[in-house]
Structures are given as structure tokens and as C-alpha cells.
N, CA, C and O atoms as a printed pandas DataFrame, in Angstrom:
     atom_number atom_name residue_name chain_id  residue_number  x_coord  y_coord  z_coord
0              1         N          MET        A               1   -2.513   28.040   11.614
1              2        CA          MET        A               1   -2.991   27.030   11.702
2              3         C          MET        A               1   -3.566   26.601   10.382
3              4         O          MET        A               1   -3.530   25.495    9.842
4              5         N          PHE        A               2   -4.168   27.865    9.939
5              6        CA          PHE        A               2   -5.331   27.562    8.496
6              7         C          PHE        A               2   -4.064   27.157    7.524
7              8         O          PHE        A               2   -4.361   26.275    6.718
8              9         N          GLU        A               3   -2.800   27.599    7.451
9             10        CA          GLU        A               3   -2.257   27.357    6.251
10            11         C          GLU        A               3   -2.049   25.702    6.615
11            12         O          GLU        A               3   -2.521   24.869    5.842
12            13         N          LYS        A               4   -1.396   25.328    7.700
13            14        CA          LYS        A               4   -1.459   23.532    8.264
14            15         C          LYS        A               4   -2.760   22.722    7.489
15            16         O          LYS        A               4   -2.713   21.670    6.851
16            17         N          PHE        A               5   -4.053   23.686    7.810
17            18        CA          PHE        A               5   -5.284   22.873    7.509
18            19         C          PHE        A               5   -5.315   22.559    5.743
19            20         O          PHE        A               5   -5.546   21.554    5.071
20            21         N          THR        A               6   -4.983   23.863    5.454
21            22        CA          THR        A               6   -4.980   23.806    3.577
22            23         C          THR        A               6   -4.200   22.765    3.395
23            24         O          THR        A               6   -4.746   21.747    2.969
24            25         N          THR        A               7   -2.995   22.741    3.615
25            26        CA          THR        A               7   -1.906   21.936    3.251
26            27         C          THR        A               7   -2.295   20.268    3.343
27            28         O          THR        A               7   -2.066   19.361    2.543
28            29         N          GLU        A               8   -2.870   20.269    4.450
29            30        CA          GLU        A               8   -3.195   18.848    5.065
30            31         C          GLU        A               8   -4.685   18.462    3.954
31            32         O          GLU        A               8   -4.907   17.331    3.522
32            33         N          LEU        A               9   -5.524   19.637    3.675
33            34        CA          LEU        A               9   -6.801   19.294    2.956
34            35         C          LEU        A               9   -5.843   18.967    1.454
35            36         O          LEU        A               9   -5.801   17.784    1.117
36            37         N          SER        A              10   -5.315   19.685    0.835
37            38        CA          SER        A              10   -4.567   19.528   -0.310
38            39         C          SER        A              10   -3.900   18.437   -0.534
39            40         O          SER        A              10   -3.871   18.055   -1.704
40            41         N          ALA        A              11   -3.271   17.732    0.374
41            42        CA          ALA        A              11   -2.595   16.551    0.100
42            43         C          ALA        A              11   -3.460   15.404    0.269
43            44         O          ALA        A              11   -3.105   14.311   -0.172
44            45         N          LYS        A              12   -4.701   15.573    0.942
45            46        CA          LYS        A              12   -5.891   14.459    0.710
46            47         C          LYS        A              12   -6.534   14.634   -0.370
47            48         O          LYS        A              12   -6.657   13.613   -1.047
48            49         N          LEU        A              13   -6.990   15.567   -0.776
49            50        CA          LEU        A              13   -7.232   15.593   -1.903
50            51         C          LEU        A              13   -6.709   15.075   -3.171
51            52         O          LEU        A              13   -7.290   14.557   -4.125
52            53         N          ALA        A              14   -5.385   15.358   -2.938
53            54        CA          ALA        A              14   -4.050   14.967   -4.189
54            55         C          ALA        A              14   -4.362   13.261   -4.143
55            56         O          ALA        A              14   -4.592   12.587   -5.148
56            57         N          LEU        A              15   -4.314   12.766   -2.806
57            58        CA          LEU        A              15   -4.212   11.382   -2.504
58            59         C          LEU        A              15   -5.349   10.966   -2.562
59            60         O          LEU        A              15   -5.323    9.747   -2.734
60            61         N          ASP        A              16   -6.721   11.504   -2.484
61            62        CA          ASP        A              16   -7.768   10.907   -3.007
62            63         C          ASP        A              16   -7.897   10.693   -4.561
63            64         O          ASP        A              16   -8.301    9.668   -5.110
64            65         N          ASN        A              17   -7.494   11.808   -5.138
65            66        CA          ASN        A              17   -7.454   11.933   -6.939
66            67         C          ASN        A              17   -6.670   10.936   -7.532
67            68         O          ASN        A              17   -7.024   10.379   -8.571
68            69         N          LEU        A              18   -5.351   10.601   -6.787
69            70        CA          LEU        A              18   -4.498    9.713   -7.160
70            71         C          LEU        A              18   -5.136    8.183   -7.116
71            72         O          LEU        A              18   -4.962    7.487   -8.116
72            73         N          ASN        A              19   -5.850    7.652   -6.020
73            74        CA          ASN        A              19   -6.378    6.897   -5.575
74            75         C          ASN        A              19   -7.389    6.412   -6.874
75            76         O          ASN        A              19   -7.316    5.368   -7.521
76            77         N          GLU        A              20   -8.252    7.423   -7.007
77            78        CA          GLU        A              20   -9.449    7.205   -8.125
78            79         C          GLU        A              20   -8.702    6.995   -9.594
79            80         O          GLU        A              20   -9.246    6.399  -10.524
80            81         N          LEU        A              21   -7.621    7.466   -9.649
81            82        CA          LEU        A              21   -7.138    7.725  -10.992
82            83         C          LEU        A              21   -6.768    6.589  -11.408
83            84         O          LEU        A              21   -7.038    6.165  -12.532
84            85         N          LYS        A              22   -5.930    5.806  -10.314
85            86        CA          LYS        A              22   -5.227    4.180  -10.617
86            87         C          LYS        A              22   -6.541    3.215  -10.694
87            88         O          LYS        A              22   -6.345    2.097  -11.170
88            89         N          GLU        A              23   -7.862    3.545  -10.270
89            90        CA          GLU        A              23   -8.885    2.762  -10.767
90            91         C          GLU        A              23   -9.650    3.064  -12.053
91            92         O          GLU        A              23  -10.534    2.319  -12.477
92            93         N          SER        A              24   -9.208    4.371  -12.747
93            94        CA          SER        A              24  -10.173    4.817  -13.701
94            95         C          SER        A              24   -9.811    4.465  -15.064
95            96         O          SER        A              24   -9.606    3.308  -15.430
96            97         N          ASP        A              25   -9.734    5.530  -15.831
97            98        CA          ASP        A              25   -9.306    5.339  -17.192
98            99         C          ASP        A              25   -7.631    5.090  -17.456
99           100         O          ASP        A              25   -6.696    5.756  -17.011
100          101         N          PRO        A              26   -7.604    4.083  -18.197
101          102        CA          PRO        A              26   -6.195    3.714  -18.121
102          103         C          PRO        A              26   -5.002    4.823  -19.037
103          104         O          PRO        A              26   -3.851    5.062  -18.669
104          105         N          LYS        A              27   -5.572    5.277  -20.081
105          106        CA          LYS        A              27   -5.106    6.904  -20.697
106          107         C          LYS        A              27   -4.891    7.586  -19.397
107          108         O          LYS        A              27   -3.749    7.679  -18.948
108          109         N          LYS        A              28   -5.745    7.990  -18.867
109          110        CA          LYS        A              28   -5.465    9.032  -17.788
110          111         C          LYS        A              28   -4.288    8.627  -17.019
111          112         O          LYS        A              28   -3.341    9.393  -16.842
112          113         N          TYR        A              29   -4.332    7.449  -16.565
113          114        CA          TYR        A              29   -3.344    6.659  -15.755
114          115         C          TYR        A              29   -2.190    6.709  -16.218
115          116         O          TYR        A              29   -1.409    7.347  -15.511
116          117         N          ASP        A              30   -1.708    6.210  -17.286
117          118        CA          ASP        A              30   -0.791    6.188  -18.393
118          119         C          ASP        A              30   -0.170    7.728  -18.333
119          120         O          ASP        A              30    0.962    8.018  -17.947
120          121         N          GLU        A              31   -0.871    8.356  -18.660
121          122        CA          GLU        A              31   -0.373    9.959  -18.585
122          123         C          GLU        A              31    0.226    9.842  -17.229
123          124         O          GLU        A              31    1.435    9.696  -17.050
124          125         N          THR        A              32   -0.546    9.902  -16.400
125          126        CA          THR        A              32    0.077   10.503  -14.829
126          127         C          THR        A              32    1.353    9.773  -14.768
127          128         O          THR        A              32    2.288   10.563  -14.644
128          129         N          VAL        A              33    1.757    8.404  -14.817
129          130        CA          VAL        A              33    2.641    7.507  -14.902
130          131         C          VAL        A              33    3.900    8.324  -15.679
131          132         O          VAL        A              33    5.017    8.509  -15.194
132          133         N          LYS        A              34    3.440    8.759  -16.993
133          134        CA          LYS        A              34    4.564    9.339  -17.572
134          135         C          LYS        A              34    4.789   10.930  -17.027
135          136         O          LYS        A              34    5.914   11.409  -17.167
136          137         N          ALA        A              35    3.800   11.690  -16.452
137          138        CA          ALA        A              35    4.098   12.620  -15.502
138          139         C          ALA        A              35    5.197   12.393  -14.584
139          140         O          ALA        A              35    6.161   13.156  -14.515
140          141         N          PHE        A              36    5.057   11.332  -13.868
141          142        CA          PHE        A              36    6.121   10.961  -12.785
142          143         C          PHE        A              36    7.429   10.450  -13.290
143          144         O          PHE        A              36    8.525   10.503  -12.731
144          145         N          ILE        A              37    7.201   10.086  -14.126
145          146        CA          ILE        A              37    8.558    9.703  -14.942
146          147         C          ILE        A              37    9.347   11.270  -15.315
147          148         O          ILE        A              37   10.542   11.479  -15.110
148          149         N          ALA        A              38    8.718   11.923  -15.695
149          150        CA          ALA        A              38    9.082   13.022  -16.133
150          151         C          ALA        A              38    9.734   13.624  -14.936
151          152         O          ALA        A              38   10.891   14.012  -15.098
152          153         N          ALA        A              39    9.132   13.784  -13.638
153          154        CA          ALA        A              39    9.231   14.407  -12.434
154          155         C          ALA        A              39   10.458   13.766  -11.832
155          156         O          ALA        A              39   11.314   14.378  -11.193
156          157         N          THR        A              40   10.461   12.600  -12.073
157          158        CA          THR        A              40   11.710   11.976  -11.324
158          159         C          THR        A              40   13.243   12.377  -12.261
159          160         O          THR        A              40   14.332   12.775  -11.849
160          161         N          LYS        A              41   12.796   12.097  -13.545
161          162        CA          LYS        A              41   13.777   12.513  -14.205
162          163         C          LYS        A              41   14.191   13.873  -14.052
163          164         O          LYS        A              41   15.419   13.807  -14.091
164          165         N          ALA        A              42   13.840   15.146  -13.891
165          166        CA          ALA        A              42   13.843   16.547  -13.457
166          167         C          ALA        A              42   14.599   16.372  -12.364
167          168         O          ALA        A              42   15.758   16.784  -12.312
168          169         N          GLY        A              43   13.987   15.717  -11.345
169          170        CA          GLY        A              43   14.828   15.319   -9.812
170          171         C          GLY        A              43   15.975   14.813   -9.930
171          172         O          GLY        A              43   16.653   15.114   -8.948
172          173         N          THR        A              44   16.614   14.083  -10.779
173          174        CA          THR        A              44   17.757   13.429  -10.767
174          175         C          THR        A              44   18.794   14.318  -11.474
175          176         O          THR        A              44   19.991   14.164  -11.233
176          177         N          LYS        A              45   18.254   15.458  -12.543
177          178        CA          LYS        A              45   18.784   16.336  -13.155
178          179         C          LYS        A              45   19.361   17.228  -12.191
179          180         O          LYS        A              45   20.557   17.517  -12.181
180          181         N          ILE        A              46   18.161   17.844  -11.047
181          182        CA          ILE        A              46   18.492   18.599  -10.148
182          183         C          ILE        A              46   19.436   17.987   -9.009
183          184         O          ILE        A              46   20.227   18.797   -8.527
184          185         N          LEU        A              47   19.469   16.872   -8.577
185          186        CA          LEU        A              47   20.400   16.052   -8.018
186          187         C          LEU        A              47   21.989   16.339   -8.550
187          188         O          LEU        A              47   23.021   16.707   -7.989
188          189         N          LYS        A              48   21.649   15.997   -9.836
189          190        CA          LYS        A              48   23.595   16.387  -10.358
190          191         C          LYS        A              48   23.769   17.257  -10.260
191          192         O          LYS        A              48   24.955   17.377   -9.954
192          193         N          GLU        A              49   23.080   18.572  -10.349
193          194        CA          GLU        A              49   23.663   20.150  -10.843
194          195         C          GLU        A              49   23.308   20.946   -9.371
195          196         O          GLU        A              49   23.610   22.137   -9.301
196          197         N          SER        A              50   22.718   20.338   -8.294
197          198        CA          SER        A              50   22.712   21.478   -7.426
198          199         C          SER        A              50   23.121   21.008   -6.126
199          200         O          SER        A              50   22.381   20.184   -5.589
200          201         N          PRO        A              51   24.271   21.416   -5.459
201          202        CA          PRO        A              51   24.501   20.678   -4.140
202          203         C          PRO        A              51   23.873   21.188   -3.152
203          204         O          PRO        A              51   24.106   20.890   -1.980
204          205         N          GLU        A              52   23.042   21.982   -3.518
205          206        CA          GLU        A              52   21.854   22.338   -2.151
206          207         C          GLU        A              52   21.105   21.428   -1.950
207          208         O          GLU        A              52   21.022   20.806   -0.891
208          209         N          PHE        A              53   20.091   21.126   -3.536
209          210        CA          PHE        A              53   19.362   19.992   -3.215
210          211         C          PHE        A              53   20.021   18.709   -2.784
211          212         O          PHE        A              53   19.509   18.030   -1.894
212          213         N          ARG        A              54   21.160   18.345   -3.395
213          214        CA          ARG        A              54   21.831   17.105   -2.872
214          215         C          ARG        A              54   21.882   17.269   -0.963
215          216         O          ARG        A              54   21.633   16.461   -0.068
216          217         N          LYS        A              55   22.159   18.168   -0.960
217          218        CA          LYS        A              55   22.531   18.274    0.810
218          219         C          LYS        A              55   20.766   18.307    1.603
219          220         O          LYS        A              55   20.703   17.832    2.737
220          221         N          ALA        A              56   19.911   18.663    1.195
221          222        CA          ALA        A              56   18.356   18.807    1.602
222          223         C          ALA        A              56   18.144   17.142    1.506
223          224         O          ALA        A              56   17.956   16.521    2.552
224          225         N          PHE        A              57   18.181   16.404    0.143
225          226        CA          PHE        A              57   17.856   15.152   -0.291
226          227         C          PHE        A              57   18.444   14.364    0.963
227          228         O          PHE        A              57   17.781   13.827    1.851
228          229         N          ALA        A              58   19.903   14.411    0.839
229          230        CA          ALA        A              58   20.766   13.695    2.010
230          231         C          ALA        A              58   19.779   13.977    3.489
231          232         O          ALA        A              58   19.084   13.099    4.000
232          233         N          GLN        A              59   19.888   15.177    3.934
233          234        CA          GLN        A              59   18.928   15.594    5.282
234          235         C          GLN        A              59   17.620   14.647    5.053
235          236         O          GLN        A              59   17.494   13.665    5.785
236          237         N          ILE        A              60   16.896   14.850    4.311
237          238        CA          ILE        A              60   15.558   13.718    4.702
238          239         C          ILE        A              60   15.809   12.382    4.660
239          240         O          ILE        A              60   15.034   11.681    5.311
240          241         N          HIS        A              61   16.751   11.803    4.022
241          242        CA          HIS        A              61   16.982   10.274    3.915
242          243         C          HIS        A              61   17.696    9.969    5.377
243          244         O          HIS        A              61   17.360    9.009    6.071
244          245         N          ALA        A              62   18.818   10.997    5.786
245          246        CA          ALA        A              62   19.250   10.864    6.943
246          247         C          ALA        A              62   18.408   10.937    8.060
247          248         O          ALA        A              62   18.909   10.505    9.099
248          249         N          GLU        A              63   17.364   11.329    8.122
249          250        CA          GLU        A              63   16.247   11.595    9.005
250          251         C          GLU        A              63   15.438   10.342    8.882
251          252         O          GLU        A              63   14.996    9.851    9.920
252          253         N          PHE        A              64   15.190    9.759    7.716
253          254        CA          PHE        A              64   14.363    8.796    7.175
254          255         C          PHE        A              64   14.585    7.727    8.422
255          256         O          PHE        A              64   13.823    7.366    9.319
256          257         N          VAL        A              65   16.417    7.254    7.986
257          258        CA          VAL        A              65   16.902    5.901    8.284
258          259         C          VAL        A              65   16.740    5.879    9.850
259          260         O          VAL        A              65   17.077    4.840   10.418
260          261         N          LYS        A              66   16.316    6.798   10.511
261          262        CA          LYS        A              66   16.124    6.857   12.273
262          263         C          LYS        A              66   14.941    6.138   12.599
263          264         O          LYS        A              66   14.885    5.598   13.704
264          265         N          TYR        A              67   14.002    6.050   11.820
265          266        CA          TYR        A              67   12.531    5.471   12.212
266          267         C          TYR        A              67   12.430    4.049   11.928
267          268         O          TYR        A              67   13.144    3.467   11.112
268          269         N          PRO        A              68   11.554    3.532   12.602
269          270        CA          PRO        A              68   11.162    1.931   12.232
270          271         C          PRO        A              68   10.743    1.692   11.083
271          272         O          PRO        A              68   10.864    0.526   10.705
272          273         N          GLU        A              69   10.095    2.723   10.110
273          274        CA          GLU        A              69    9.556    2.513    9.143
274          275         C          GLU        A              69   10.348    2.194    7.948
275          276         O          GLU        A              69    9.969    1.647    6.913
276          277         N          ALA        A              70   11.868    2.763    8.366
277          278        CA          ALA        A              70   12.578    2.479    7.575
278          279         C          ALA        A              70   13.624    1.155    7.672
279          280         O          ALA        A              70   14.492    0.819    6.867
280          281         N          GLN        A              71   13.296    0.637    8.724
281          282        CA          GLN        A              71   13.879   -0.882    8.881
282          283         C          GLN        A              71   14.107   -1.681    7.384
283          284         O          GLN        A              71   15.201   -1.909    6.867
284          285         N          GLU        A              72   12.657   -2.068    6.791
285          286        CA          GLU        A              72   12.331   -2.594    5.429
286          287         C          GLU        A              72   13.323   -2.121    4.517
287          288         O          GLU        A              72   13.915   -3.024    3.927
288          289         N          VAL        A              73   13.716   -0.785    4.198
289          290        CA          VAL        A              73   14.432   -0.640    3.177
290          291         C          VAL        A              73   15.879   -0.460    3.646
291          292         O          VAL        A              73   16.721   -0.319    2.759
292          293         N          ILE        A              74   16.291   -0.444    4.963
293          294        CA          ILE        A              74   17.859   -0.618    5.319
294          295         C          ILE        A              74   18.304   -2.201    4.849
295          296         O          ILE        A              74   19.269   -2.624    4.211
296          297         N          LYS        A              75   17.010   -2.930    5.543
297          298        CA          LYS        A              75   17.593   -4.511    5.007
298          299         C          LYS        A              75   17.650   -4.898    3.504
299          300         O          LYS        A              75   18.422   -5.698    2.975
300          301         N          ALA        A              76   16.569   -4.087    2.875
301          302        CA          ALA        A              76   16.758   -4.328    1.577
302          303         C          ALA        A              76   18.156   -3.944    0.996
303          304         O          ALA        A              76   18.964   -4.785    0.601
304          305         N          ALA        A              77   18.333   -2.796    0.983
305          306        CA          ALA        A              77   19.878   -2.076    0.828
306          307         C          ALA        A              77   21.025   -3.132    1.154
307          308         O          ALA        A              77   21.862   -3.422    0.299
308          309         N          GLN        A              78   21.029   -3.727    2.499
309          310        CA          GLN        A              78   22.224   -4.456    2.807
310          311         C          GLN        A              78   22.066   -5.619    2.096
311          312         O          GLN        A              78   23.088   -6.110    1.617
312          313         N          LYS        A              79   20.651   -6.362    1.860
313          314        CA          LYS        A              79   20.928   -7.404    0.867
314          315         C          LYS        A              79   21.163   -7.150   -0.429
315          316         O          LYS        A              79   21.454   -8.164   -1.064
316          317         N          ASN        A              80   21.139   -6.130   -1.058
317          318        CA          ASN        A              80   21.420   -5.795   -2.152
318          319         C          ASN        A              80   23.136   -5.576   -2.325
319          320         O          ASN        A              80   23.926   -5.954   -3.189
320          321         N          ASN        A              81   23.280   -4.854   -1.188
321          322        CA          ASN        A              81   24.915   -4.655   -1.463
322          323         C          ASN        A              81   25.678   -6.190   -1.568
323          324         O          ASN        A              81   26.670   -6.437   -2.254
324          325         N          LYS        A              82   24.848   -7.254   -0.596
325          326        CA          LYS        A              82   25.500   -8.459   -0.590
326          327         C          LYS        A              82   25.634   -9.497   -2.039
327          328         O          LYS        A              82   26.519  -10.252   -2.441
328          329         N          ASP        A              83   24.277   -9.100   -2.565
329          330        CA          ASP        A              83   24.080   -9.585   -3.604
330          331         C          ASP        A              83   24.652   -9.119   -4.914
331          332         O          ASP        A              83   24.704   -9.852   -5.902
332          333         N          PHE        A              84   25.108   -7.793   -4.891
333          334        CA          PHE        A              84   25.720   -7.074   -6.236
334          335         C          PHE        A              84   27.114   -6.466   -6.215
335          336         O          PHE        A              84   27.803   -6.108   -7.171
336          337         N          LEU        A              85   27.402   -6.425   -4.784
337          338        CA          LEU        A              85   29.075   -6.045   -4.908
338          339         C          LEU        A              85   29.799   -7.376   -4.786
339          340         O          LEU        A              85   29.429   -8.355   -4.138
340          341         N          PRO        A              86   30.800   -7.251   -5.457
341          342        CA          PRO        A              86   32.132   -8.500   -5.417
342          343         C          PRO        A              86   32.585   -8.925   -3.690
343          344         O          PRO        A              86   33.469   -9.753   -3.470
């Protein structure tokens, strides 16, 4: 129970810090954007190199599309397929 509490607290603190950051110093914000871009590039590299990570990535997405919150994403993907595929 304590572990769940500390995880939730850490997530809230991180979210609060991110919300403050987007409204604060543009230089710090730009540095954070660069960090997220680096993390995205690292994630893409891991996807290319790790079948285990691809499997985990697919599992979380397969679970996500089961929920109503995913409908907007699914509709956008369907529209993009119509717009971009021959």
C-alpha cells in the first residue's frame, strides 16, 4: 500500500512540476522539450532493437483501444488511412 501511495505521490509531483514548467521560464521549458525529444528517440531505437519492448508496447496499445477514451484516436487513424493510402 505504501508503495502505491509513493508512486501516486511521485506522479502528482511530476505532473505539478510539468504544469509549472510550461508556464515558467521559456529556457527551462525548451530544455524539457529537448529531453522529451531525446527520450522519444531512445524509445524509437529500443523499439527497433528489442522484440521484448515491441511486444510490451503492442500489449499496452492493444489494451488501450478497448476503452472509450481510445475512440478519438481510432477515428483519427481511420481518417488518416483514407487520406494517405492509395
